[in-house]
C-alpha positions as CSV (number, residue, x, y, z in Angstrom):
1,M,-48.7,-18.3,-30.3
2,R,-48.4,-19.4,-27.0
3,S,-47.7,-23.1,-26.3
4,D,-48.7,-25.7,-24.5
5,R,-45.4,-26.2,-22.3
6,A,-45.5,-25.1,-18.5
7,V,-45.2,-21.3,-17.5
8,G,-41.7,-20.6,-16.9
9,N,-40.2,-16.7,-16.7
10,T,-40.3,-15.8,-20.0
11,L,-41.2,-12.3,-21.2
12,D,-44.0,-13.9,-23.1
13,D,-45.0,-15.5,-19.8
14,Q,-44.8,-12.5,-17.4
15,R,-47.4,-11.0,-20.2
16,F,-49.7,-13.3,-20.1
17,M,-50.2,-13.5,-16.5
18,I,-50.5,-10.0,-16.9
19,D,-53.2,-9.5,-19.4
20,T,-55.2,-12.5,-17.5
21,F,-54.6,-10.6,-14.2
22,D,-55.8,-7.6,-15.7
23,E,-58.7,-9.2,-17.4
24,I,-59.7,-10.9,-14.1
25,I,-59.5,-7.4,-11.9
26,R,-61.9,-5.8,-14.5
27,A,-63.8,-8.8,-14.9
28,A,-64.1,-8.7,-11.0
29,L,-64.9,-5.0,-11.1
30,A,-67.9,-5.4,-13.5
31,L,-69.6,-8.0,-11.0
32,P,-72.4,-6.4,-8.6
33,P,-71.6,-5.5,-4.9
34,N,-72.9,-8.5,-3.0
35,S,-71.0,-10.7,-6.2
36,R,-67.6,-8.6,-5.3
37,A,-67.9,-8.2,-1.3
38,M,-68.8,-12.5,-1.6
39,L,-65.2,-12.9,-4.3
40,A,-63.6,-10.6,-1.9
41,E,-64.2,-12.8,1.3
42,H,-63.3,-15.8,-0.8
43,L,-60.2,-14.7,-1.6
44,L,-59.6,-13.3,1.9
45,R,-60.2,-16.5,3.7
46,S,-57.7,-18.2,0.9
47,L,-55.4,-16.6,2.4
48,D,-55.7,-17.2,5.9
49,A,-56.4,-20.8,5.1
50,Q,-53.3,-22.6,6.4
51,D,-52.8,-20.7,9.3
52,Q,-56.7,-20.1,10.1
53,A,-57.0,-23.7,12.0
54,V,-53.7,-23.5,14.1
55,I,-55.3,-19.7,15.3
56,D,-58.4,-21.4,15.5
57,A,-57.0,-24.0,18.2
58,A,-55.5,-21.7,19.9
59,W,-58.1,-19.1,20.5
60,A,-60.2,-22.6,21.3
61,E,-57.2,-23.4,23.7
62,V,-57.3,-19.8,25.5
63,A,-61.2,-20.1,26.0
64,E,-61.1,-23.4,27.8
65,Q,-58.8,-22.4,29.9
66,R,-61.0,-18.8,30.8
67,I,-64.0,-21.1,31.2
68,Q,-62.5,-23.4,33.9
69,E,-60.4,-20.1,35.5
70,I,-64.2,-18.9,35.8
71,Q,-65.8,-22.1,37.3
72,Q,-62.5,-22.9,39.6
73,G,-63.1,-19.4,41.0
74,K,-59.1,-17.7,40.4
75,V,-61.3,-15.0,38.1
76,T,-64.3,-12.9,38.6
77,P,-66.1,-12.5,35.2
78,I,-67.1,-8.5,34.6
79,P,-70.2,-7.5,33.0
80,A,-69.4,-6.2,29.5
81,E,-72.0,-3.6,30.7
82,Q,-69.6,-2.4,32.9
83,V,-66.4,-3.1,30.9
84,F,-68.0,-0.9,28.3
85,K,-68.7,1.9,30.6
86,E,-65.1,1.9,31.1
87,L,-64.1,2.0,28.1
88,R,-66.1,5.1,26.8
89,R,-65.5,6.8,29.8
90,N,-61.4,6.3,29.5
91,A,-61.7,7.0,26.1
């Protein structure tokens, strides 16, 4: 029987964690496909949560820089249709 003490590194604690993990997996796999997809999305987002704000800010900075370069005439945008045509030709 488990006590109310904090979980440590004992063999009993490890077994408890494995049993709990297996129960979570079984419960998740029993969900309908759309619920499993939502769960997967939430879990994946939780992995990125800490770094995502930094990544988003970096991409926003790149986008702003590219907009300024277009507005200042430093670069000429290429229509997406042309880019995709060239990509298909070179594939």
